[in-house]
N, C-alpha and C positions, 0 to 999 in steps of 0.2 A: 651439581649440587644449586649452584649461583646463582645459572640463568633460570634454574625455575622457581626461585626464591627471588631474583627480579620478577618474575610475571606473574607471582605472586602479589609483590607488593603492588605492581602497577593495577593488578585489576582491586585491591583491596580500598586503592590509592582513590581506584575513578569512583567507586561504590560508596564512598563514604562522601565524594564529591557532591556526587547524585541528591545521596541523604540527604545534608549539608543545604543545598540546595532548596528540595520539595522544601523541607523545617521551618525555611527561615523566608523561603521569598515564595512558594507556589502556592502552599498549602494556609498565612493569610492573604495571600491577591483572590484562591479562588471564593473565603470564605467574607471577603467584600462582595463578589463579585455579582453584580445580576445577571451576565450571563450564562449560570453554571448551571440551570436548566439546559439549556441547550444542547448540554454535554453528558451531562450525568444521563439525561435519560434513556436507560437501552432500549426501549420499545420501540422510539424515537429513530432511534439509527438503524435498527434492523428494519426500522421500516423504511427507512427511503432508502438501503439498499434492496431489499426486495422489492422499491420499486421504485425505483431509478427514471426520473425523469435526464433524460441524456440526450444530445444527440445524435439522431440514426440519420445515416443515406439513405435516402428514396433512391428507391431502383425502378426505371420505368418501362416498362414491355410493352410491344406489340406484335401485332401477326406480322407471320411473313406469307409468300404466296405458297405458300404451302398450308396455311393455316394453323403452322405453328406459333404460340405464346416464344420470343425473345426476345433475351435483353436489349433495350434499343439505346439507356443512359443510365447514369448515374448522379443524384443529385448531393450534398453537401456544404453546410457554411467552413466553419472555421475548424470543426474538427470530423474526421472520415471516421465510420463506426457501422459496425455491421456486426451485432451480436450473435453468437455460434453459444449451441449447447457444448462446457464440457463433453458429453458425451461424442457428440462429435466431429471434436476435435484428435491429434495422434495422440497414441498412449502419453510416447512421452517426452512429447510439449511439455507438457506441467508438471513435469520432471525435471525437465531440462532449468527450466526458469527458477525451480527449488532448490538443483545444485549451485543455479549463482547468486542469487540470493535472498535465499533463507533453508538454511541444511536440515533446521529443525525445526522445520515450519509442523508438522504432524505434531512434534515433542511441547513445542511451548505452545503457554496460555495466549500471544496473541504475542508476546512482547519477548525478547529473547534480552535478559534481566544482565547477562555477560556482557553479548556483542555492548551494550548502551553501555554501562562501564564503564571499558575499553573505550569506546569511541569518546567519551567523555576525558577519562582521563589521558587520552595519548592527545586531546583538542589543546588542554591547560598545562597539560608536564611537554610534549613534544616528543614524545618518544618514537616515533616513526615521521619519517620524514614525507611518505603518502599518508592522507587523512581517511579514516574511512569512518560508514555511516553503523551505526548498528540500525537501522531501522528495518522489521518481521515484514514479509508479503504482508500481512492484515494492515503494519501501518502503511503501508504506500500504497497500499490501496483507499484506507482514508483521505488518505493525500490528495492522492486524483477525483476522488468521488465531490469532498469538500472544496479543493482549492485553495483550504488554510494551508498558509506557508509565512503565515509569520517565522519573524528569525530571534522570537522570543525564546524562555523557560518555559511561558504560559503556552506557550502553542504545541511542544512538546508535550508537555502534563497532559491535555487536552488530547492531543496524537494516544498518550498510553494507554488511559484509560478507557477514552472510546475501545482503543485495542480490546480489551482487555475484556471489554464487555462483551462485544460483537464474537469474542472469541467463547461465549457463554453461549448464545444466542443460537450463530450459525454454526451449520454443519461446516468441516475444513473446506470437503466437493465444495461447498457454495459458496465459498471467502476463494475461491483460488478461481474457478470459475468469473466471478463478480472483477476479481483481480486482471485475469486476462482477456478479457470485456472489455476496463476500463487504462492498462497501460499505453502510455505515450510512447509511441514510436517514428517518432520523427517526421518530418512534410505535413503536419493536422492531424497524420494518424493515432487513431487508439485501438485499441484490440489486436490482436493476433489476426484474427479471420482477412482486414481491412489491408495490413501487412504483408502476408500470404500474400495477397491477387498483387501487390504494391512491387515488392520487392522481387519476385520468384513468378 
């Protein structure tokens, strides 16, 4: 009983902290900000995801002595990426990422408020020696495609609002496909297709 009460106290503390920060610091900053249209236009956000101008890997093909076209070379810059439809991915690949990164992906609105409150409470109250994040797959997708990595409350606010808007406009399948094709997986690799070729 005492343990459950402690968890409830931590959760409510985190939720209270988030609400206080938003009301005192974030909302006034937003009202004065000239950047508000940049991240509050849901149509613009969705359009950017559906028509993403990403760095893609170019594949050069040549004909062999049998007249068959075969892969000769792959060229890429700092990001090595080949887009693949989610229909062509292994069935359990997306489920594995969801199990690790965002267990309530299909149920949440783009933001997991409980995890967010817990992460904030943990950072401020240090009740757990290991820090953990509260970002959902949708929030991680936003970070991957915008490179918005400021370390302030306003950045987190932008991320939350974008996640809420994107979830209203795109299906969970579209969000998951974009995430699996933009996730950084070390060595300049972006997305699961190139990762599969490189690591396996």
